[in-house]
C-alpha positions, 0 to 999 in steps of 0.5 A: 620866855627869857634871852636864850643862851647855849652852854656846851661841853665836850669836844667843841672843835678840832682843837679843843674840848671842855670837860666843864660847861661854858657858855657859847656865843650864839646869834640872838633869838636862836630857837634850835640847833643841830649838831652834825658829825662835821657841820652843825647848825643853829637857827633863829626865826629868820636865819640859818647859821652854821659852823664846821669844827670850830665853834669854840677855840682855846682862845676865844669864842667864835660866832656861827656865820650865817649860811649864804643863799638861804631865803627861807625861815627855818623851823628845823634843819639838818646837815648830812654829808655836806647837804643841808635840809631845811624845814621851813615855818610853813612846813616846806622841805628844802635840800641845799647842795652847794647851797643851791635849793631844791624843794622836796615834795610832800602831800602835806606840810611837814612838821619834823625832820630827823637824820641818821648816817645816810637816811632821813626821816620826815613826819607831816602834820597828820602823823605820816612818815616819810623816808629817803636815803640808804636803805641797807639795814631797813632804816627806811622802814619800806620793807625788805624789797626796798634796796639800795638808795631811795633818792626821794621821800617815799611814805612809810606804812605805819599802824598809828599817827606818829608825833615824833621821830629819832634816827640812830646810826642806821636804826630808827624810833617813832612815837605815836599819839598813843604813847607807843614806840615803834622801832626799825632798822639795825637790831644789832645789840638789841637797840630796836627793843625787841628782845633779840638782835634782828633787823626790822625792815618796817615799824615794829611795836616795842610790846614790852612798853605797852604798859607805859606811856611814852612821851619822848625818845632819842636814838644814839649811834647804837643804843636807844632811850625813852621817857615815860609820862611819869618821868622814868628813863628807859634805855636799851642797845649797845652799852660798851661805854655805860651809856645805858646808865645801868651800872654795867657794860652789858647790852640790853635788848629791851628797854630797862628803867635807869633805876638810879634816876627814879624819883627825880622825873626826867623831863628831856634827854638826847643821846650822843654817839656813846653817851646819854644826857638827861635833865630833871625837874629840879634843873639837874643834869645827869650824863652817862657813858663815854666821857673821854672828851668831856661830853658828860660835863661832869668835870672830868673826862672818865666814862660812867656806867651810872648817871653822873651829875653834870657841872651845870644846873638850871634855876626854876626850870619849871617856868623856863625853857631848856632843851638838850642837844647832842654831837657824837662827842659833845653836849649842848643846852639851850635854855632861857633860865639862868644856870649855876656852874659848879667849880670846875675840877679840871680846866678846859684843854686843847688838842696839845693836851689831848693825850694827856686827857686820853690817858687820864680818862682811861686811867680813871675808867670806871673805878669807884671813888671809894677805892684807893688809886691804883698802882702806877704800873697797873694804872699805865697798862690799864690806860694803854689797854683802854686807849687801844679798845677806844681807838680799835672800836672807833677804827671799826665804826670808820671802817664800817662807814667806808664799807657802807660808802662802797656798798652804795657805790656798788649799788648805784652801778648795779642798779644802772646795770639792771636798767640796761638788762631790763631793756635787753629782756624786755626787747631782745629776749623775752619776745623771741624766748623759744629761739634764745632760751639756750643762747649764750646771750641768755646764759650770760644775762642769767649769770649776771642776775636777773632784774627784779621785774622780769625774775619771776616770769624767767623763772616760770619759763625756765621751770615750765609746767611739766605737771600741767597745773591749771589756774582752775586747779588752784582755785579749787583747792583754795576754795577747799581750804576756805570750806575746811576753815568753815567746817572747823568753825562749826566743829565739824568732826571730819574736818577736825581730823585735817586741822593739824596742817592748817594750824602749822601753816599759820604758825610757820607764816608768822616766822617766814621772813619775819623781818619783812612786813609783807607777811605780817598778820593781816597784810595781803601777802599774808593771806595769799601765802596762807592760800597757797600752802593750804591749796598745796597741802590739800592737793598733795595730802601725801606730803602735807605741809612740811615746816620750811615750805613757807620760805619757798612759797614767800620767795615765790609770791615776792616774784609772782602772782598767786596761781603762777607761784602755786605752779612753781611750788608744785614743780619744785617740791615734786622735782626728783632731788627735793622731794625726799626732804619733804616726804621724810624719806630718810634713805633718800636724804642720806643719799643726797647728804652722802653725795654732797659730802663726796662733792665736798671732799673733792673740792675742799678736802681740808674743810671735809677732814675737819668736819669728820674730826669735829663730828659735823655731818652734812645732814646737820645743815644741808637738810635746812638748805635744800628744804628752803632752797637757801631762802631761810639762810641768805638774804633775798638778794643773794638767794635770788641769784642762786635760784637764777642759776638753779632754774637755769642749769638744774639741781646740781647747782644746789650742791655747788652753792652749799660747798661754795658757801663753805669755801666762802667761810674758808679758814674761819670755819677751819679754827672752829670746834663743832659748836663754833662750826654750827654757829657759823653755819647758822649765820652765813648770811653775814658772810655771803652778802654779795651775789656776785661773790657767791656766783663766782664761788659757785662757778669754781666748784668742780663736778666730776662726771660720776657725780653728774651720773649719780645725780641722774640715777637718783632723778630716775628713781623718783620719777 
């Protein structure tokens, strides 16, 4: 391999950007780079170097400076939030904070690292995956039960041996040795490739890629790209700047081939925040997406939704090394090959010219070159609109980052609070439960939220066992279900008549908390959930299985062993308030919906009147809320807080919770018609994200005495 050189284009410093590739002064024998949002790194086989915002200025080239107090020989390095993480030549991983090293422990040698906004992945030599950092969107891949911040690496369960990993802002991709691609984390805009926008909390196979053998992958902030072994480039996710290269600005939720590159055989590719760059077998470099800072290297500063050829060409690429790296608004090529540079169509620019650059780039936009120039007045108006949109979008990204930081701070405080409450529950409350269960101390602790470790046990003590359900009774019904399955396998005629309910259970489980890998086919909890629901169905044939029960049963299994979960399920469904929903008793359901409407009018008369005017009836949303005790509509943390109060205070909490949710939606719901209202009600988990806020809203809902009496009458009627 010849001498390595590095070319860069785009925003190369706070005061300098280049729309044309320029060669950059680097340490000799450099072997790798990392382009961070604040600090960037480059390394040789012996030393690590860094630069902040300025690797290049308009006046001169600046060489990166050696990072002090680092003695290990790096093979890869990351910079994230002022912390440097180094992978050494011998497979060790060190975290440097203020240049003070600490060794991260792994059972095997690590061979690769990748990082997102606030999380890191590590891949060991045996293909095992580890993660740590923020898990707000499932980007750690450790299941929906893992919340908050993981400060040390944890093993991620995967189906196969991974050989490559990549992180986006809050989503991840993994490639296994069979050429299969797995994704997890935020699914917004379809960036996970599963034909939906749902978050995934564990690695999930992209089934639409099963017919291809993938050899390379990369994540942008909000989009994803992969290369097949035949040299096809496929992209998916957010496409607001054309970074998917598909000739439009529409997001894609399944991988789509960049058709204009077919036949060029893509060898390498990387993604910036909102742009994608690839290098083909003939040495040509193509770019697509946001070009406002020159990060496409095409000699201009326009966005493009189709791949455009860069000004740089790598000669004799089949015999030379070439690797692309992207920053959020920059691109770099590290190569041992000789490069040909096209004629610059525009000079490099400094910050003093930046407004002019922004203006010209937004004016050009996506206008095809074969059309005449726009009218100056129209062009000026278009420039202002596009510039405003770009600023607004980046402002939203920054605001989201601030909110994530605030959420992390709240979670740290909450975790400390939970640790303190655990001591109180274990030492002061549970040993003296009979004396303290009705005390102000217990009421206050429950309102603050039960610690997950004791939540199931406290729920069980609060609800009791008025039906006298025994463990033997549970086991008998589980065995009955097993015998029924065996009879069905041999075609027993009597068994065939009971097949329907069991079939519905199996179908429904696959939809239960689908973002949680805990209930996927073949997992221990999947079988426990089936046993629990089938046992209930057989012991209560008068009710059978009703769609939605699986959500309640799933929540119980996440907090209790199977028998205790069964005991609670029997008592919950058998409660006077809820049993009409499971018996499909229309009279009972109508009475409960009418009562909810009265409570809504009492507390939020404007919303109640608006619903009446738009034809929204409580049954349209309340049946699902009550059938699942809100567990399908709210995230696990928030609904757990509702359940804490429900088991402590009784059924009226469910009414209060429904009105409280509408109160949180507030003025937003008042501006919507029927379709808009139903759309909001289907996404309440996006609005009710904080348990403390919802509990405060529940406490604010007033219940007149006559409603309390009516609930009492309904309870007596169903005894």
